[in-house]
N, C-alpha and C positions, 0 to 999 in steps of 0.2 A: 290857093291856100284855102283849106276848108275851115269851117266854123270852129271846130274843137281845137285846131291848131292856133287859130287867132285868139281864142279864149285863154289857151295856155301861155301864149306870148304876153298877152295883156296881164294875166295873173302874175307871171314871172316878173314883168316890169314893175308892177305894183309892189310885189314883195321886195325886190331889190331897192326900190325907192324908199320903202318903209324902213328897211334895215339900214340903208344909208342915212336916212333922216335921224334915226335913233342914235346911230354911231356918231353922226355929225353933232347932234345935240350933246352927247356925252363928251365929245372932244371940246366943244365950246363951253359946256357947263358941267365940268367934272364934279363928281360927288366929293364932299370934303373928306379928308383923311383923319381929321381930328376936330374936336369941339374945343373952343376956348373956355377956360375956367375963369369965372368972374369972382367967385368967393368960395372959401372953404371954411366951414364951421365944425370944429370937433364936437362930437356928441359924447358927453362924459357921464359917469356915475360916481358918486362919492362912496368910497369903501372905507369902513372903520375896522381896523385890525387890532385885536388884543394881543398883548405880549406881557410876559412876566418879567419884572425887574426885582432882583434880589441884591441885598447887601449885608455885610457882616456888621453887627453892632455889639458893643460891649454890654453885658447884662450882669448886674451884681445880684447874687442870691445867697441864701444860707448854704454853708458848706454841708456836704453830706455828714450825717452823724454816724460814727462807727460804733459807739457804745450807747445804744438806745436806753438801756436800763441804768446807765450811769454807775455801773458796778465799780469802776476804778476810783471815781471820786468818793463813793460811799466807803470803800475799803480803806483808802488812804486816810480819809477823815476819821473813820472808826479807830484806826491804829493810833493816829496822832491824839485823838480825844482820849483814848484809853491810856496812853502814856502820860498825858497831862493829868488825867483823873487819878492815876496811880501815885502821883506826886503829892496828892492831898490826903490828909488824915492818916490814920493808923488802924490796924486790926480790921474788924468787919467794916468800918467806915471807909477804909482804903479800898476794899473790894467793891463796895457800893459806889464809891467815887470813880473807880476804874470802869465799872459797867455803865454808869451814868455818863462818864466822859466819852466812852466808846460810842454810846447811842447818840449823844449830842454831836460828836465829831462825825459820825456816819451821816447824820442828817445834814449837817453843815457842808460836808464834802459833796453830798449829792446835790445840794442847792448851788454850790459854787460851780460844779461841773455843768449843771443845767444852764446857768447864766453864761458860762464860757461858750457852750455849744450854740446857744441862741445868738450870741454876738459874733460868732465865727462866720465871716463872709468871704466869698470868693467871686472874682470877676471872670466870666467866660465869654467867648465870642459866640453869638447866636445869629443864625441866618433869618432875616426878615424879608418877606417877599410881598409885593403888591402888583396888581394888574394895572397897566397903563394902556392907553389907546392912541393909535396914530391914524390920521386921516390921509387917504390918497385918492387921487382921481384916476379912474380906469376909463380909457377911451374905448367906447363901444363902436364907433364908426365916425364917418364924416358926412355932413350934409354939404353937397357940392352944387353950386349954382353955375350953369354953363350956357354958352351961346353956341348953337349949331345952325349956321346959316342965319335965317331971320328968326328962328325959334329960340326962346330962352326957357330953360327948365331947371328943376332941382332933382337930384338923385342922391340916395344914400349909398356910400361906398365904404369898403372895409379899410381902405388906405387913402392917404392924401395923394391925389394924382399929380400935383404940381400945376403947371400952367396949361396943360392940354390933356384931353381924354381921347384916346384913339377911337376911330369910327370905322366899322367894317359893314359893308352892305347897308349903309344908312342907319346903322344901330350903334349905340355906344358900346365899347368894349370895357366892361366893368371889372374884369379880373386883373390882378396886378401883373405887370410885365415880368417875364422870366429873366433872371439875371444869367446871361450866357457866359459871363466871365467871373465865376465865383472866386473870391480871394481867400 
């Protein structure tokens, strides 16, 4: 056997022994497939949301005025005042009494209609709104304390992992598991 063959055999034996040693170590000391979860703390943020609350309430107000100039009251008062004034006196005095009665009756009719219009009330339903606020907590993520072998650590996750976090190639798998049976 020549020297290069002997080196090759020794190198091969060393390689086989090393590979066997690594494989044997992995069999005797397998890598963990999950980390144990010790604690899960939700990380939250308070959100204040505004919303409008409306309700119907009765409101009493002056009724709309149809005769702003109070022509009807003035006319009716003038006619009645004229009729009453016409009952008084005789001759030219009767004419003066009729005109004076019509003028006084027109004024009185105007004032009576004004008083009636101002006291005429109506109740209508009116919508009243106000802004109210509600508080909610929004979960931003979870601070998860875990044990992986002898190591303890904390990691922020998007979901609550439950009791275990999967491990692949010695690293935590932080993505949520895919549901293979969607309902």
